[in-house]
C-alpha positions in Angstrom: -6.9 12.4 -19.1 -9.8 12.8 -16.7 -12.3 14.6 -19.3 -11.9 11.6 -21.8 -13.5 9.1 -19.2 -17.0 8.2 -19.0 -18.8 9.4 -16.1 -19.7 5.9 -15.4 -16.3 4.6 -15.3 -15.1 7.3 -13.1 -18.0 6.4 -10.6 -16.6 3.0 -10.9 -13.1 4.1 -10.2 -14.2 6.2 -7.1 -15.8 3.0 -5.7 -13.0 0.9 -6.1 -10.8 3.8 -4.5 -13.3 4.0 -1.5 -13.1 0.1 -1.1 -9.3 0.1 -1.4 -8.8 3.2 1.2 -11.1 0.7 3.5 -9.2 -2.3 2.9 -6.1 -0.7 3.1 -6.4 0.8 6.5 -7.7 -2.3 8.0 -5.5 -5.1 6.5 -3.3 -3.5 3.9 -2.8 -4.1 0.3 -5.2 -1.5 -1.1 -3.0 -0.9 -4.1 -3.9 -4.2 -5.3 -7.1 -2.8 -6.2 -6.3 0.5 -7.3 -3.3 -0.3 -9.5 -5.1 -2.8 -11.5 -8.2 -0.1 -11.9 -5.6 2.3 -13.2 -4.1 0.0 -15.9 -7.3 -1.1 -17.0 -8.1 2.4 -18.0 -5.3 2.1 -20.6 -2.6 4.2 -18.9 0.9 3.4 -19.2 2.2 1.4 -16.2 4.7 4.1 -14.9 2.2 6.8 -15.0 -0.4 4.3 -13.4 2.2 3.4 -10.6 2.9 7.2 -10.1 -0.8 8.2 -10.1 -1.4 5.6 -7.5 1.1 7.1 -5.3 -0.6 10.2 -5.0 -4.0 8.7 -4.3 -2.5 6.2 -1.8 -0.4 9.2 0.0 -3.9 10.4 0.8 -5.1 7.1 2.3 -1.8 6.2 4.1 -1.8 9.6 6.0 -5.4 9.6 6.9 -4.9 6.2 8.2 -1.7 6.6 10.0 -3.1 10.0 11.7 -6.2 7.8 13.0 -3.8 5.3 14.7 -1.8 8.0 16.1 -4.5 9.7 17.7 -5.5 6.4 19.3 -2.0 6.0 20.6 -1.2 3.0 18.6 2.0 4.3 16.7 5.1 6.2 18.4 7.0 8.3 15.7 10.0 8.7 17.8 10.3 4.8 18.4 10.3 3.9 15.0 12.7 6.8 13.7 15.3 4.2 12.0 12.3 2.7 10.1 11.5 5.9 8.7 14.9 6.7 7.4 15.4 2.8 6.0 11.9 3.1 4.4 12.7 6.5 2.7 16.0 5.1 1.4 14.3 2.0 0.3 11.5 3.9 -1.4 13.7 6.6 -3.5 16.1 3.4 -4.6 12.9 1.4 -5.9 11.1 4.3 -7.8 14.2 5.1 -9.5 14.9 1.6 -10.6 11.4 1.1 -11.9 11.9 4.2 -14.1 14.5 2.0 -16.0 12.2 -0.8 -16.9 10.7 -1.0 -20.1 6.5 0.0 -20.2 6.2 -3.7 -21.8 8.2 -5.5 -19.3 6.3 -3.5 -16.4 3.0 -4.2 -17.8 3.7 -8.1 -18.1 5.5 -8.1 -14.6 2.6 -6.2 -12.6 -0.1 -8.9 -12.8 2.6 -11.5 -11.7 3.6 -9.3 -8.5 -0.1 -8.7 -7.6 -0.8 -12.5 -8.1 1.9 -13.4 -6.0 1.1 -11.1 -3.3 -2.2 -12.7 -3.2 -1.2 -16.0 -2.9 1.0 -15.0 0.1 -1.8 -13.2 1.5 -4.0 -16.7 1.3 -1.6 -18.9 2.5 0.5 -17.2 5.0 -0.8 -17.9 8.6 -1.9 -14.7 10.8 0.0 -14.4 13.9 -2.0 -14.2 17.0 -2.6 -10.7 18.9 0.0 -11.5 21.9 1.6 -8.3 23.0 0.3 -4.8 23.3 3.8 -3.3 24.4 6.8 -2.2 22.3 10.2 -4.0 22.0 13.2 -3.2 23.7 15.5 -1.1 21.8 18.6 -3.3 21.1 21.4 -3.3 18.4 19.5 -6.4 17.1 16.0 -4.5 17.0 17.7 -1.6 15.1 19.1 -4.1 12.7 15.6 -5.4 12.1 14.4 -2.1 11.4 16.8 -0.8 8.8 16.4 -4.4 6.8 12.4 -4.4 6.9 12.2 -0.6 6.1 14.8 -0.8 3.3 13.3 -3.7 1.8 9.7 -3.2 2.0 10.5 0.5 1.1 12.3 -0.7 -2.0 9.3 -2.9 -2.9 6.9 -0.2 -2.5 8.9 2.3 -4.7 9.4 -0.6 -7.5 6.0 -1.9 -7.3 3.5 -0.9 -4.6 0.7 -3.5 -4.3 0.4 -5.2 -0.8 2.8 -3.1 0.8 0.6 -2.3 3.8 0.0 -5.9 4.2 3.9 -7.0 4.3 4.3 -4.4 6.7 1.8 -5.5 9.2 2.5 -9.2 8.9 6.2 -8.9 9.2 6.0 -6.4 12.1 3.9 -8.9 14.1 6.5 -11.6 13.2 9.7 -9.7 13.7 8.6 -7.4 16.9 5.9 -9.4 18.2 3.4 -6.6 18.2 -0.5 -7.1 18.3 -2.5 -6.5 15.3 -3.6 -2.9 15.8 0.0 -1.6 16.6 1.3 -3.5 13.7 -1.3 -1.8 11.5 -0.6 1.5 12.9 3.3 1.0 12.1 2.3 -0.5 8.7 0.3 2.9 7.7 3.1 5.4 8.9 5.5 3.6 7.0 3.5 3.1 3.9 3.0 6.7 4.1 6.5 7.6 4.1 7.2 5.5 1.3 4.2 6.5 -0.5 5.1 10.3 -0.1 8.8 9.6 -1.2 7.9 7.8 -4.0 5.2 10.1 -5.4 7.7 13.1 -5.0 10.4 10.9 -7.2 7.6 10.0 -9.7 6.5 13.7 -10.1 10.1 14.9 -10.7 9.9 12.2 -13.4 7.0 13.5 -15.0 4.9 10.4 -14.4 1.8 11.3 -12.5 -1.5 11.9 -13.8 -2.8 14.8 -11.2 -6.4 14.8 -12.2 -7.0 10.9 -11.8 -4.6 11.0 -8.6 -6.6 13.8 -6.9 -10.1 12.5 -7.7 -9.1 9.0 -6.3 -7.2 10.1 -3.6 -10.4 11.8 -2.1 -12.5 8.5 -2.1 -9.5 6.6 -0.9 -9.2 9.3 2.0 -12.8 8.6 2.9 -12.6 4.9 2.8 -9.1 4.7 4.9 -10.9 7.1 7.3 -14.0 4.7 8.0 -11.5 1.8 7.6 -8.9 3.0 10.4 -11.7 3.5 12.8 -13.3 0.1 12.0 -10.0 -1.5 12.4 -9.6 0.0 15.9 -13.0 -0.9 16.8 -13.6 -4.4 15.5 -10.2 -5.7 14.1 -9.2 -7.1 10.9 -10.5 -10.5 10.6 -13.7 -9.8 9.0 -12.2 -8.1 5.9 -9.7 -10.8 4.8 -12.1 -12.9 2.8 -13.6 -10.4 1.0 -10.2 -8.8 0.5 -8.4 -11.9 -0.9 -11.3 -12.7 -3.3 -11.4 -9.3 -4.8 -7.3 -9.1 -5.4 -7.7 -12.6 -7.1 -10.0 -11.8 -9.6 -8.3 -8.2 -10.3 -5.0 -10.1 -10.7 -6.8 -12.8 -13.1 -8.3 -10.2 -15.1 -4.9 -8.0 -15.3 -3.0 -10.8 -16.2 -5.4 -12.0 -18.8 -5.3 -8.3 -20.6 -1.4 -8.4 -20.3 -0.6 -11.7 -21.4 -3.4 -12.7 -23.7 
């Protein structure tokens, strides 16, 4: 597939991946750039989703490692979230494989557009707490509910997963923005790699495109994670929302009209 793509198109794809990796590490939602970009190449929806998982695994691993090294994420503390996310991602990926390509092609623009609207209108919680919540039965229940539901969404669609993790973690556990982002990246990597393995077994990954985009995503994620740790995420939100809306509208026009 990759040898059939014009060099200029491949360059644009790399630039989109670089921007997506940066945005995903800062605010989450890089998939809302990369999935439409892959679909615009004419890839079948299932292949586009599987290829995006390969590329996204590079970005989420890079960002998660950066947050971990800065002591903004504790793997042992969130073990229940890891397990719940893994279960949700496998389930979602198996279900999406049963959906027809035509139905998936028409549904994805709606999902991306809905996530964009959610990002615009949902108020951003204030950074209040810089400590981890107390481990209680209620806390464990929140971990399982959050992990399975968002992991399932990441397996069945994906775009906006990082944003969902960040916002919901700030609301559920009253985490500050950086710790919520650290948790989001670690869980995003968990669902990405789990979903990717499932897509590989199902034969729905374009490795050439996925690896090419993955390198650019990884570089963008490295820059984005370190920028977020240093400056915070507020500066990227207006650009993020604008680009996502434009891509969602373009994708919806191609799929529906």
